[in-house]
C-alpha positions as CSV (number, residue, x, y, z in Angstrom):
1,M,0.0,-0.1,-0.1
2,K,2.8,2.5,1.1
3,I,4.5,1.8,-2.4
4,K,1.4,2.6,-4.3
5,E,1.0,5.8,-2.3
6,E,4.7,6.6,-3.1
7,K,4.0,5.9,-7.0
8,K,0.7,8.2,-6.7
9,V,2.7,11.1,-5.2
10,A,5.7,10.8,-7.7
11,K,3.4,11.0,-10.6
12,E,1.6,13.8,-9.5
13,E,5.0,15.5,-9.2
14,R,5.7,14.7,-13.0
15,K,2.4,16.6,-13.9
16,V,3.4,20.0,-15.9
17,D,1.1,23.0,-14.7
18,I,0.1,24.2,-18.5
19,K,-1.2,27.3,-16.9
20,T,2.4,28.6,-15.6
21,S,4.8,26.3,-17.5
22,P,5.5,26.5,-21.4
23,L,4.9,23.3,-23.3
24,K,8.1,21.8,-24.7
25,L,7.8,20.0,-28.3
26,K,8.9,16.5,-28.3
27,K,11.7,15.5,-30.6
28,F,10.3,14.3,-34.2
29,S,11.2,10.9,-33.7
30,E,9.2,10.9,-30.3
31,V,5.8,12.0,-31.5
32,W,3.1,9.6,-31.7
33,F,1.6,10.0,-35.2
34,L,-2.2,10.1,-35.8
35,P,-4.1,7.5,-37.2
36,P,-4.8,8.1,-41.1
37,I,-7.5,10.3,-41.5
38,R,-10.1,7.7,-43.0
39,D,-9.8,6.3,-39.3
40,I,-11.0,9.6,-37.8
41,I,-13.8,10.9,-40.0
42,K,-16.9,8.5,-40.3
43,E,-17.8,8.1,-43.8
44,D,-21.2,7.0,-45.0
45,D,-21.6,3.3,-46.5
46,R,-21.0,4.5,-50.1
47,G,-17.2,5.4,-48.9
48,D,-15.1,8.0,-50.1
49,L,-16.5,8.8,-53.8
50,A,-13.6,11.1,-54.6
51,E,-11.2,8.0,-53.9
52,I,-13.3,5.3,-55.8
53,F,-13.5,8.0,-59.1
54,H,-9.8,8.4,-58.7
55,A,-9.1,4.8,-58.7
56,N,-11.4,3.7,-61.8
57,S,-9.6,6.6,-63.5
58,K,-6.4,5.9,-63.1
59,M,-4.0,5.0,-66.3
60,T,-2.0,2.0,-66.4
61,P,0.0,0.3,-68.9
62,Y,-3.2,-2.0,-69.7
63,S,-5.3,1.1,-69.8
64,E,-3.1,3.0,-72.3
65,Q,-2.9,0.0,-74.5
66,S,-6.7,-0.3,-74.4
67,V,-7.3,3.5,-75.2
68,G,-4.4,3.5,-77.7
69,I,-6.1,0.7,-79.7
70,K,-9.5,2.4,-79.5
71,V,-8.2,5.7,-80.8
72,V,-6.2,4.2,-83.8
73,E,-9.7,2.6,-84.8
74,M,-11.5,5.9,-84.3
75,V,-9.0,7.9,-86.2
76,N,-9.3,5.2,-89.2
77,D,-13.1,5.5,-89.1
78,I,-14.3,8.6,-91.3
79,T,-17.8,8.6,-89.7
80,V,-16.2,8.8,-86.2
81,E,-13.8,11.6,-87.3
82,R,-16.4,13.6,-88.6
83,R,-18.6,13.3,-85.6
84,T,-15.7,14.2,-83.1
85,S,-15.0,17.2,-85.3
86,Q,-18.4,18.7,-84.8
87,P,-18.6,19.3,-81.2
88,Y,-21.3,21.8,-81.2
89,K,-25.1,22.1,-79.8
90,D,-27.1,24.2,-81.9
91,Y,-30.7,24.8,-81.1
92,G,-31.7,25.9,-84.5
93,M,-34.0,28.2,-85.9
94,S,-37.0,27.6,-83.5
95,I,-35.8,30.0,-80.7
96,P,-34.8,33.8,-81.1
97,S,-30.8,34.5,-81.5
98,Y,-28.7,37.3,-80.7
99,P,-25.7,37.6,-82.5
100,L,-22.5,38.6,-80.8
101,I,-19.6,41.2,-81.8
102,P,-17.1,39.3,-84.1
103,K,-13.3,39.3,-82.8
104,E,-12.5,41.4,-85.4
105,K,-14.7,44.4,-84.2
106,L,-14.1,44.3,-80.6
107,N,-12.4,47.3,-79.1
108,N,-10.1,45.4,-76.5
109,P,-8.7,47.6,-73.6
110,Q,-4.9,47.4,-73.7
111,A,-4.1,45.1,-70.4
112,D,-1.0,43.7,-69.1
113,L,-1.4,40.0,-68.7
114,F,1.0,39.7,-65.6
115,D,-0.7,42.4,-63.8
116,I,-4.3,41.1,-64.5
117,I,-2.9,37.7,-62.9
118,A,-1.6,39.3,-60.0
119,R,-4.5,41.4,-59.3
120,R,-7.5,39.2,-59.6
121,R,-9.6,38.6,-56.4
122,T,-12.8,37.2,-55.9
123,I,-15.3,40.1,-55.7
124,R,-18.7,39.7,-54.0
125,Q,-20.1,43.4,-54.2
126,Y,-21.4,44.7,-57.6
127,S,-22.6,47.8,-59.0
128,D,-25.8,48.2,-60.8
129,K,-24.4,49.2,-64.0
130,K,-25.3,47.1,-66.7
131,L,-22.8,45.1,-68.8
132,T,-22.7,45.6,-72.4
133,L,-23.3,43.4,-75.3
134,E,-19.6,43.8,-75.9
135,D,-18.5,42.9,-72.7
136,I,-20.5,39.4,-73.1
137,S,-18.9,39.2,-76.8
138,R,-15.1,39.2,-75.3
139,L,-15.8,37.0,-72.4
140,L,-17.4,34.1,-74.6
141,Y,-15.0,34.6,-77.6
142,Y,-11.7,34.7,-75.3
143,T,-12.9,31.9,-72.7
144,Y,-14.4,29.3,-75.5
145,G,-14.6,31.1,-79.3
146,I,-13.2,29.3,-82.3
147,S,-9.8,30.9,-82.9
148,G,-8.7,28.8,-86.0
149,N,-8.8,25.2,-87.5
150,V,-6.8,22.1,-88.5
151,Q,-7.0,19.2,-91.0
152,L,-7.6,15.6,-89.5
153,A,-6.3,12.5,-90.8
154,L,-8.8,11.7,-93.4
155,G,-9.4,15.2,-94.5
156,T,-12.4,16.5,-92.2
157,I,-11.5,20.0,-91.0
158,E,-11.8,20.5,-87.1
159,D,-12.2,23.9,-85.3
160,L,-10.3,24.9,-82.7
161,R,-10.8,26.8,-79.6
162,V,-8.9,29.6,-77.4
163,I,-8.6,26.9,-74.9
164,S,-7.0,23.4,-74.8
165,S,-9.5,20.2,-74.9
166,G,-8.2,16.6,-74.4
167,G,-8.5,15.2,-78.0
168,G,-9.9,18.8,-79.4
169,L,-13.3,17.2,-78.2
170,Y,-14.4,20.5,-76.5
171,P,-17.4,18.9,-74.3
172,L,-18.3,21.9,-72.5
173,E,-21.4,24.0,-73.2
174,V,-21.8,27.8,-71.5
175,Y,-25.1,29.1,-70.7
176,L,-25.6,32.8,-69.4
177,L,-28.8,33.7,-66.9
178,V,-28.8,37.1,-67.7
179,L,-30.2,39.8,-65.2
180,N,-28.6,43.2,-66.3
181,V,-27.2,43.4,-69.8
182,E,-27.6,46.2,-72.2
183,E,-29.7,45.0,-75.4
184,L,-30.5,41.7,-74.0
185,P,-33.8,40.8,-72.4
186,K,-33.6,39.0,-69.0
187,G,-33.3,35.3,-69.5
188,I,-31.7,32.0,-70.0
189,Y,-29.3,31.9,-73.3
190,H,-27.1,29.1,-74.7
191,Y,-23.9,30.2,-76.2
192,N,-23.9,28.8,-80.0
193,V,-19.9,28.7,-80.4
194,R,-20.2,27.8,-84.2
195,K,-22.3,31.1,-85.0
196,H,-20.9,33.1,-82.0
197,S,-24.5,33.8,-80.9
198,L,-26.6,33.4,-78.1
199,E,-29.6,31.1,-78.3
200,L,-32.8,32.4,-75.7
201,I,-33.7,29.2,-74.6
202,K,-36.0,30.5,-71.6
203,K,-37.3,34.4,-71.7
204,G,-37.4,36.0,-68.3
205,F,-35.2,35.3,-65.3
206,E,-35.2,36.8,-62.1
207,V,-32.2,36.4,-59.5
208,N,-34.6,34.8,-57.0
209,E,-35.2,31.8,-59.5
210,I,-31.3,30.8,-58.2
211,L,-30.4,32.2,-54.8
212,P,-32.8,30.0,-52.6
213,H,-30.5,27.1,-54.3
214,L,-27.1,28.4,-53.5
215,P,-26.3,27.5,-50.1
216,G,-24.7,29.6,-47.4
217,L,-23.6,33.1,-47.8
218,I,-23.1,32.8,-51.5
219,A,-26.7,33.4,-52.1
220,Y,-26.4,36.8,-50.2
221,Q,-23.3,37.7,-51.7
222,T,-24.5,37.0,-55.6
223,R,-27.9,38.8,-55.1
224,T,-26.6,41.9,-57.1
225,V,-25.0,40.5,-59.9
226,S,-25.4,41.3,-63.6
227,L,-24.9,37.8,-64.9
228,F,-24.4,34.1,-64.2
229,V,-22.2,31.8,-66.5
230,A,-23.3,28.4,-66.3
231,L,-21.1,26.0,-67.6
232,S,-22.2,22.4,-68.3
233,T,-20.4,18.9,-70.0
234,I,-21.6,16.7,-72.6
235,F,-19.9,13.8,-71.2
236,R,-19.8,11.2,-74.0
237,R,-18.0,13.7,-76.5
238,T,-14.9,12.6,-74.3
239,T,-15.6,9.5,-72.7
240,H,-16.3,7.7,-75.6
241,K,-12.6,8.2,-76.7
242,Y,-11.0,8.2,-73.3
243,G,-13.5,6.1,-71.0
244,P,-13.5,6.9,-67.2
245,R,-10.3,8.9,-67.7
246,G,-11.9,11.3,-69.9
247,Y,-13.9,12.5,-66.8
248,R,-10.5,14.1,-65.5
249,Y,-9.8,15.7,-68.9
250,I,-13.5,17.3,-68.9
251,C,-12.7,18.8,-65.4
252,F,-9.3,20.1,-66.4
253,E,-10.9,21.9,-69.1
254,A,-13.6,23.1,-66.9
255,G,-11.3,24.6,-64.8
256,T,-9.3,26.2,-67.9
257,F,-12.6,27.8,-68.9
258,M,-13.1,29.4,-65.7
259,G,-9.4,30.6,-65.3
260,H,-9.8,32.3,-68.7
261,L,-13.2,33.7,-67.8
262,Q,-12.0,35.3,-64.5
263,L,-9.0,37.0,-66.3
264,I,-10.8,38.1,-68.9
265,A,-13.4,39.4,-66.7
266,E,-10.6,41.3,-64.7
267,A,-9.3,43.0,-67.6
268,L,-12.9,44.5,-68.5
269,D,-12.7,45.5,-64.6
270,L,-15.6,43.4,-63.7
271,G,-15.7,41.5,-60.6
272,S,-16.3,37.9,-60.6
273,V,-17.0,34.7,-58.3
274,Q,-17.2,31.1,-58.9
275,V,-20.1,29.3,-57.5
276,A,-19.3,25.5,-56.7
277,G,-22.1,25.1,-54.4
278,Y,-25.3,24.9,-55.8
279,Y,-27.9,22.5,-55.9
280,D,-27.3,20.7,-59.2
281,E,-30.9,19.2,-60.2
282,V,-32.3,22.7,-59.9
283,L,-29.7,24.4,-62.1
284,N,-30.2,21.3,-64.4
285,N,-33.8,21.7,-64.8
286,L,-33.4,25.8,-65.4
287,L,-31.1,24.9,-68.1
288,G,-33.2,22.0,-69.4
289,L,-30.7,19.4,-68.9
290,D,-31.2,16.1,-68.3
291,G,-28.2,15.8,-65.7
292,V,-27.3,12.5,-67.2
293,D,-25.9,13.0,-70.7
294,E,-25.3,16.7,-70.1
295,A,-25.1,18.3,-66.8
296,T,-23.8,21.2,-65.2
297,L,-20.2,21.5,-63.4
298,N,-19.8,25.0,-62.5
299,I,-21.4,28.6,-62.3
300,C,-19.7,32.0,-62.1
301,A,-21.2,35.2,-61.3
302,L,-20.1,38.8,-62.8
303,G,-20.7,41.9,-62.6
304,Y,-19.2,45.5,-62.6
305,K,-17.2,46.3,-59.4
306,K,-18.9,48.3,-56.6
307,E,-15.6,49.5,-55.4
308,Q,-12.1,49.0,-55.7
309,P,-10.4,46.9,-52.8
310,A,-8.7,49.0,-50.5
311,A,-5.3,47.8,-51.1
312,K,-4.0,45.2,-53.9
313,D,-3.9,42.3,-51.6
314,A,-7.8,42.9,-50.5
315,G,-11.0,41.9,-51.9
316,G,-11.1,38.2,-51.8
317,Y,-9.1,35.2,-52.7
């Protein structure tokens, strides 16, 4: 009993009063490491879908060979080549169309690319100044417009865009939710790339049609925007050639698109904020998409800045 009491006293003496004594860091070799994050976080029964997707879209020597054989077969098939070289969605003559200003007639501002990259910030406060049709024409042409063409192996001419695309397949589609733009009635539009025009797919649009479906503060922050640019993808344009790996290529392209869009916006003194959090099915329904063959990937809100940030490093992230 006496030994137990002595051990208890010794233990109490070894305790450090953290209120008065500074904590000392242990050596690296003495640190007990935490268990893997997967053992700490409780996941639902589906597991980590990001890990499952990543594992199933990995490239291996076997998958590379399989894709390579498929690509060779496609290159030698004139029907497939012609279909691949026409990545366009066109609503036809049944709906109103608004032509945009061609590149040759755009009066672009003088801007330093390196300066634009350095000063770009996420902006969440916008003025009530209307965007112009020239603004819209620049934004769309320099993010996804046709900038040239190339002849494919079997003689088909393929149009090239201002951004890179896996296999030159261009799976993205661009929609505008217009609220405050000169010469454009409020509504939802599709960007017809080949015609460089806007197709009115839904007449009339109010910001309250989308704000309740943007969770958190982003709904409050984007209530005064002039325009939402919604980006979708037609998956099979890319996956028919590259399989599951093609989904990664689609995501790369969407990121490139949004990067271009925000830099062009900054050059035009427009503010922008990407909206990754939204209810997918609501937006798909607004755009008339089935959410399977074609589905939304991202939204970006744009408008003229209400005020300049107080310092170069202020105003967002």
